[in-house]
N, C-alpha and C positions, 0 to 999 in steps of 0.2 A: 725500667726497661731501657735497654741501650738503643742508640740511634740505628744500630744494625737491623734490629727487628721492627723498628717503628713503621716502615713502609708496608710491612706484611699484614698489619692489622688495621681495620677501620676504627679509628679512635676519635673521640671528641676533641675539639681544640683545647690546648692546655690553658689553664687559668693564668692570667698575668700575675706577676709578682706584685705584692702589695707591701707597703711599709707597715711595720708593726706599730700598733697604737698602745701606749701605756696608759691605763685608766686607774685612777685612785680607787681604793677599796672603800667606797662611800656609797651607801644606799640612797643618799639624797641627791646624788648627782644624776638626775634624770635627763638633763639636757645632753650630757655626754653620751648616754645610752641611745637617745634619739638620733644623735649625729651618726653613730655607728650603724644603726639600723637603716638609716636612709641610704647608705651606700651598698645596696643589695646587688648581688651578682646575678645577672640574667642567665638563666639556664639555656645552654645551646639546644637548638632544635634537633630532635632525634632523626638520624638518617633513615630513609626508607630501605627496606630489604631489597635484595636483588630482584626477586620475582614480583615485587610490588611496583617496579618501574615499568614504564612503557617500553615497547620493543626497541626503539631507537636509543633510549636511555640505558638499556642493558648493555648494548654494544659499546657505548661510551664508557661505562663503568668497567667493562672487561678490559678495554684498552688502558684505562688508568691502572688497573691491577697489574697488567703486563709491564707497563713502564716502571711502576714502583718496584717490582721484583727484579727487573733488569738492572736498575740502578743499585739495588741492594746486592745483587750477585757480582757486581764489578769488583768488590773488595775481597771476594773469595779467591783463594789461591788458584793459579792457572792449572795445577795438576788435577783439579776437579773438572772432568770433561763435560759433564752434563748435570743439569739441575731440573728436577720435575716438581711442579707445584700443583697441588690438587685441593679443590674446595669441595667439601661435603656439606650440602645444605640440608636443612631440617626436613624438606619435602622429598628427600631421596635423590635429588639431582646432583650431578657431579660435573664440575668445571675443571679441566686440566690444561696445562700448557707448560712449555719449557722456556725459562728465561735465558738459558744458555744452550747453544747448539748441542744436539744429541747425536749419539751414534746410531747406525742403521738398525741394529737389533733392539735398542731401547725404543726407537720410534715405532718399530713394528709391534713391539709388546704393548705400547700405549694405544696404538690403533686397534689392536685386537681387543684390548680391554674396553675401549670406548665403543667398539662395534657391538660387543656383547650387551653393554648397558643400553646402547641406542636401540638394539633389536628388541630387548625386553620392553623398553619404553614405547617403541613403535607399536608393539602388539597392544599395549594398554590403551594407547591413543586410538587405535583402530577400533577397539571394542567400544570405547566411549562414543566414537563417531557413529557406529552402527546403532548403539543404544539410543542416542539422541534422535537419529533419523527415523527409526522405527518405533520409538517411544516404548522401549523395553524397561520393565521395572527392575529395581535393585534386587528384589526378592527372586525374580526369575533368573537373573544372572547368577545369583548366589547358589540357587539350587542346581543349576547346570555345572557350576564349579565344584560343588560338593559330590556330584555323582561321577566326577572324573573327566569332564570335558576340559579341553585345553583352553581354559579361560582364566585370566588373572583373578585373584581374590577380590572380594568386595572392598577390603581395606585399601589395597593399592589403587583400585579404580577410583574410589572416593577421594583419595589423596591427590591423584592427578586431576580429577574433576575440579577440586577446589582450587588447584593452581590455574587451570584453564579458565575458571570463572573470572579470574582477575585480568584476563587479556585486555579488557577495556573497563574503565571505571564505570560503575552504575550508581546513580543517585536515586534515592527513594524519597517520596513525599512524606512529610512528618505525620500527616493525619489521614491519608487516603491510600488506597491500593494503586499507586502510580509510581512508575520508575522510568528513568530516562538515561541516555548516554550522550556524551558531548560530541557534537559534530566534528570538532577539531581532532579529537582522539581517533574517531573512525577513519577520517581522511588520512591522518598520519599513518595509521596501521595499514590501510588498504592501498593507497597510492604508491607505496614503496614496492608493492608486489608487481612482478612482471605482467601478470594477467591484466592489470588496469593501466599500465604505462601507456598502452596504445591509445587510450582515450584522452590523453593530454595532447592538445593541439595548439601549437604556438603559445605554450605556457598558460593555456586556458582549459578549464574543464567545465562541462555542462552537467548540472545536477537537476534531476526532476524530483520535486517534492509532492507527496500525496498524503491525504488524511482520509481515513475511512473507518466506519463503525460497523460492527457485526454482532449478531446474537451468538452467545456461547451456549446458553441454555434458555429455558422459557422465561426466566426472570433475571437473567444475567446477560449484560451487554459489555462489549469492550470496544475501545477506540485505540487506533495506533496511527502514528505519524512516521512515514518511511521516506527514504530517498534512494535513488539509484544513479549510477554514473552512466551518462549517455555517450554513445559513439558520436564523434564529430559529424555535424550535418553535411559538411562539404566532402567528406571522404567515407561514405557509407560502404560497408562490405558488400560483396556480390552474393553472399549466401546469408539467409536469415539465421542459420546456425551459428554464425560468427558474431551475432549481436547478443547483448545481455538480456536473455529472455527466460530467466528462471527465478523462482521466489527467493533463492539464496542470495541473489544480487540485490534484493530489496533490504536495505539496512535500516533497522528500526531505531528511530530517535527517541520516541516516547511511547509508552503503552500504559493504559489505565483501564481498570474495571469500572464501568459506569456508562451512562447514556451519552449519545452523540448529540450534544446541545451546545449552544453558544457559551453559556456560563462555564461549563466544565472544560471546554477546550481553552477558553481564555485563562482559566486558573492553572491548568496543568501543563499547557504548552507555551505559555508566554516566554519563559526562559529559553526554550528551544528556538522560537522565532527571533529573539534578540541575537542568539548565537549565529543564526543563519544570516541575518542582516550584517552582523559584524564581519563574518567571513567573506561575504560578498564585497564589502567595502574595503577591507584590508588585505584580502587574499590569505594564503597560507604558505608556509615555507616547508618544503619537503626535501631533505638531504641538501640543504643549502640553496635550493632552487625555489624561487617565488612563483606560486601558481595562482592565477586569477580564477575566481569562481563566478559562474553565471547561473542564476536560478530560473527554472521553468516549473510551473505548477499545473497539475492535472488531477482532478477528482471527479466524483459523480456530482450531479447538479445540487443535491442537498448539501454536501460538504462545501462546495464552492460558495453557496449562498451564506452558510454559517461563517466561513472564514472571511469572506469579503464584506459581510454586513449588508447584504442585499436581500430583498424579498424573494420568496420562493417562486417556483415555476407557475403556480396557480394564480399569481397576482397580475395586476394590469400591466406593469412594466416587468415582464418576465425574463427578458434576455440578459445574460451575464456579460454581454459584450457591447450591445448597442441599445438605443432608446426605442426600439420597436414595442408597440403596445398590442394588446389582444385584439383591438379593432383592425390592426394591419397584418396580423399573423397569416391570414389566408391570401393576402394580395401578393402573388408572385410576379406581378407585372412591374414591381419596383426593381430598378436595375441592380441596386446594391445597398447593403447596409454596412457601413464602415465600423470599425471598432471605436466607439465614441466614449466609452467610460475611461476615466483616469483618476488617479489618486488625488490630484488637485481639485477636480470637480467634486469628488466625493467629500473631501474635507470641508470645502466651502459650503456645500449644501447641508451636511450634518451639523456643522458648527452653527449655521444660521437657523437651524430648526426647520428648514424647508425640505421635507423628506420626499422630494420629487424624484422621478425616474427610478423609484424602487429603493433608494438608499435609506437605511434605517439605523445603522450603527457604523462605528469606525472600522476601518480595514485592519485586520490582524496581520496581514502580510503586505504592507504598502510598498515594500522594496521589490516586489515582483509586479511588473506592469501587466495590464490586462492583455496587451499584445503578446505576452509570453505565457499565456494561459490557454494552451490548445485544448480542443474538445477531446474527451476520452472516447475512442472509437468503440470500446466494448459496450458501454452503456448506451451510446448512440444506436448501435445495432440492436441491442436487446429491447429498448423501449419502442422503437419503430416496429420491430418484428412482433412484439407482443400486441401492438395495435392491429397489425394485419391479421394475426392469428385470432384475436378476439372477434374481429369482424367476421371471419370465416365461421366461427362457432355460432355467433348470433344469427347469421343467415341460415345455417344448417338447422337451428331450432325453429326459425320461422317457416322453413320448408319441410320441417319434420323429417329431416334426413340425418338424425344423430347417429344412427347405426352406420350409415355410409362414412361419416366422419371417423368413427371409431375404427372401422375396417381399414380406412386409408392410412390413419396414423399407425396402426399396427403393422401395416405393410412396410412403412419406412422405418420401423423399429423404435417408435416413441410411445411411452406409457401415457395413458390418458384415461380420465374417468369423469363422470358427471354425477351430481346428486342434487337433492332439493333441501332447502332450509326455510324456516319462517322468515317472512319479510320484515322490513323496518317499522311496520305499523303495529307490531305486537299482537296481531290476530293470527288466524290460521291460513293466511295467504301464503302460498308456496312460491319460493324464488329459486330459479334454476342457477346452479353454480357449477364450476368446472375447475380442474387442476391447471396450474400454470407451468409450462415446460421450462426446463433449465436453459441456460445460454447455448450449450452445445446442441440440445434438442431443437431449439428454435432455428439454429443455423441449418440443421438437417431438414426441418419442416419447410422453410422458405425455399430451399434448394430442390427438394424431391417430391413434395406433395403435388398431386395432379388435382386441381380444383374441380375439373369436370367430372371426376369420380364422386364428388360430394354434392355439388350444387347444379341446378338447372337455371337457364335464362328465364326470369320471371319479372313481372311488372309490380312487385310489391316492395321494392327496395326502399321507398320513402313512406311506407306505412308501418305502423306498429299496433299491437293489440292494446286496447285500453287497459285491460287487467295487468299488463306488464309495466305500466307507468308507475313511478314512485309517487309518494304523497305530494312532494313539492311540484312534480311535473303535472299532476292532476290539478293542483291549485292554480298553476299558471294557465292551463287550458281553460279552466272555469273563469278565471279573472279576465281572460281575453274575450269571453262571451258575456261578461258582466253578470255572472252568476255567483251565488253564495259559495264561499270556500270553507264553511264550517262543517264539522262532522268528521267521522273516521273514514278510512279508505273505502269500505263498501258503499257508504253514502255518497262519497265523491264519485265513484265509478258509476253508480246508478244515475246520479244527477247529470253526469256528462253524457251517458248513453241516451237519456231522455232528450237532451239538447240536440244531439246529432241524428236522432231517428233510430232506425233499425240497424245502422252500420255497426259492425263489431271492431272496425279498425279506424285509426285516426291518422290523417295526413300530417306530416311534419310541417308545422307552420313557421313562417319567418320570424314571428314575434315570440316564439316559444323557446324554452331552454333546449329543446330537442334539436333545433336546426337554425343555423345562421343563414341569411339569405344567399341564394345562388346567383351567379352571374350568367348562367347558361339558360337561354330562353327555351331550348328544346329539352331541357333536363327532365321535365315532368313526364315526357313521353318515352324516355329511354328505358330499356330493359336492364336487368342485371346482367351485364356482359361478362360471362365467365372467362372468355378468351382474353378480354382486356385486363381482367383481374390477374390472370396467370402471367401476362406480360409485366404487370406492375411488380409482381413478386420476383420474377426473373431479373428484371432491371435493377431492383433493389439489391438482390444478391450480388449482381455484378459490381455495383457501386461499393458495397461493403468489402468484397474480395479485393478490389483495387486498393483499398487502404491497407491491406495486409501484404501487398506485393511490393517488393523493393524497386527503387527507380532503375529503369533499364530492362525490367522483365516484361513478359508479354501482357500480363493483366494490369500493369501499372497505368494510372491515368494522371496526367499532369494537372495543375491547378485549373487551367482554362477548360480543359476537356471535362473535368469533374464538375465544374460550376455549370457548364452548359447542360450536361446530362442530368444533373441533380435538379435543376430548375424545370426541365421538361418532365422529369418523373413526378415532381411535386404537383405540377399543373394537372397531369393526367390522374394522379391520385385524388386530387380534389374533385375532379370531374366525375370519376367513377364511384366515389364514396361520399363522405359527409364532411362538411366544413368543421364541425366540432371535433373531428378526428385528426385535425391538423395540430399536432402537439409541438411544444417548443423545440424538441430535438429535430423535427423536420425543418423548422426555420433555421436552426444552427447548421444543419447539413447543407442547406441550399446556399446560405450566405457566408458562413464563417469557416467551415471546413476548407473551402478553397483558399481562403486567406492564410490559414496556417499551413496548408500544403505548400503554398508559394514560399513561405518563410522557412519551414523546417524540412521540406522535401518528403519526409516519411513520418507517420504519426503512430504506427502500431507499437513501436518499442517505447514510445512516450506514454502510452495508455496504461491503465491500471489493471490489466488482466492478471499480471503476476501479483499485484496487491491483493486481489480477491483470493488467489491461491494462498497467499500469506495469511489471510483471515482464516481460511480453513485449517492451515497448519497450526495457528495459534489456538484454535478451538480444540483440535486433537491434542495439542500439548497440554492444554488446561486439564483434560481428563486423564491423559496418559503419562505426562512427564512432570507433574507438579504435585506437591503435598499441599492440598487446599486448606489444611488446618495450620500450615506454617511450620510444622514440626517443632522441635525444642527451641529453635532460634526465633520462632514466630516470624518467619520470612514471608513477605508479601508474594502473592502469586505472580504479580507483574515482574518482580525482581527475579523469581525463578525462571520465568520465560526468557528474560533478557540474558540471564546467565547461560541458559541453553543456547541462545543465539551466539554468545561469545565463544562457546565451545565449538559450535558448528562453523563459525567464521574461521577460527584457527584451523580446523580440520580441512576446510575447503581450500585455504590458501597454501597450506604446508603439506599437502599431499598424503594425509593419513587415510583418505578415502580409497578403498580398493578399486583398482581399475579392472573392469570386467573383461574376461577373456573373449576374444572374438570367436563367434560360433562358426564352426566348419562342419558342414554336413558330411557325415560318413557315408561311403558307398557300400552297398550290400555286396556280399561275396558272390562271385560269379558274374557280376555285371561288368 
């Protein structure tokens, strides 16, 4: 091949010239043969195909092609006015350019040809985007195509799907249904786009990491680790619509089918955590610009405990940020609890074997300080709202006003039901149970339910029916009276009734599991104050709504205001209800939410509300967008889900999603 054509073709480097070796025709000369075999030639590495490259690498290769053909065209005679170069790839894509200046009619012809190909390809990509978004099967699209609908064929759709699957590299675990993507690749692809350029502030970008598990089916669970790019905290937008608040902006780093436990996360996500730490230490270069990365982590309480290697919320040292114990959880007279946990303290205590303050394992994310781990406002709201709602249901059962409860919940548009099951004593004892509302329903309940339509002011707030006690609670009460704890539940109930006379209800004692001691001397004489309970609900709703409000808006509360009102609310909550109902999230709301409000200004976009929507999307994709048998290639479900995310990411950034027309109400004739 002449040098004229050499730049036009991707060739392997030429082998160097070697001196000819003359060997005697002697079979016994084994040493000479060994000498020749030792000088083996190393085979050059095969170059990647154009569409196997990352987005930035494709642009660089295209420039190399253009430079090579421009140099080659220089030796062509000047009477040739224009030269057109066209690459036809195996996947049907066409790359065209002119190494030499073209005439106007040639340029127009090329543009028309490119426009036609581009239009056809755009239709295919739009069909793929709709197919992924609404989880439409290949068979459904094929049937529509066969009956004459203007839909590309299944073959061309699958060809383009396979190409879009390679938008970002996906790594699969060798022995488990687990797949992951490199953080560096996602950032390189995303931060080059104009949509995310505004989030780079002083060459620094804030990333929020979250890990969450969810049920896909009765016996199938999944866990994913995702991150999102946060708006700069010092220049938050004026409208919540301008923030990144959709599940498509939650980029999945790893996804596996399995349980959410410490061993699985450590096995499947350790490589991702190393990449996160390395990117934070070294930064990342985007288009020649070095970008620093700062990590923030937010998860629900269970995931935080697993990642940080700390005991759960039920243990003595329950708090993820300070050293507060269960003995101090109800004491809201303490002025403040600072963020006391640190990676140095944890490493020292774990290495020494002294598992105090709740530390039990090493931290999987030591590169993220505890001070950069704000509380998730979604789970904060749900857990406390559930506590308020379950109190209401319990009081309605005590007052035999269940029908009033059902009627009021129906009025506000919330589905609710109650039923009876066998208790934990394996006898015929009936236990009352009820359905738990969703997060949206809880928000509606706390805001709209009128408690006076359900409850009356009564003096039985601190009394419970003996029959409603569990076996452990009955044994505690008998033990406090120095009575025998042996026997089944009916025996325990009868023995306790004999001990307290003809009374059918039991006072909540300070030494019992039912009640921690009160600090209010007049508490025993207080009624169930329905109006005070309604105020507690309303004030809690206002506090939670303030976390959703942007700084500068009407409902927003700064850190000092929130801290003051939260402490007043918790004090009143304890006075009107029970000490055992003070859960860890209430402690976190009173003492730690103000600290993170002071630092980050706004917490709602850092929370995991969109991660929960991502969980739902993955569950739907599992049933509607994957071949759970792996098809002929035996491809893992986790890889199929991440390939779908690759396609959806490409579509969202490069505009193949249809923009909906603005609705204009038509006026009737004669008006």
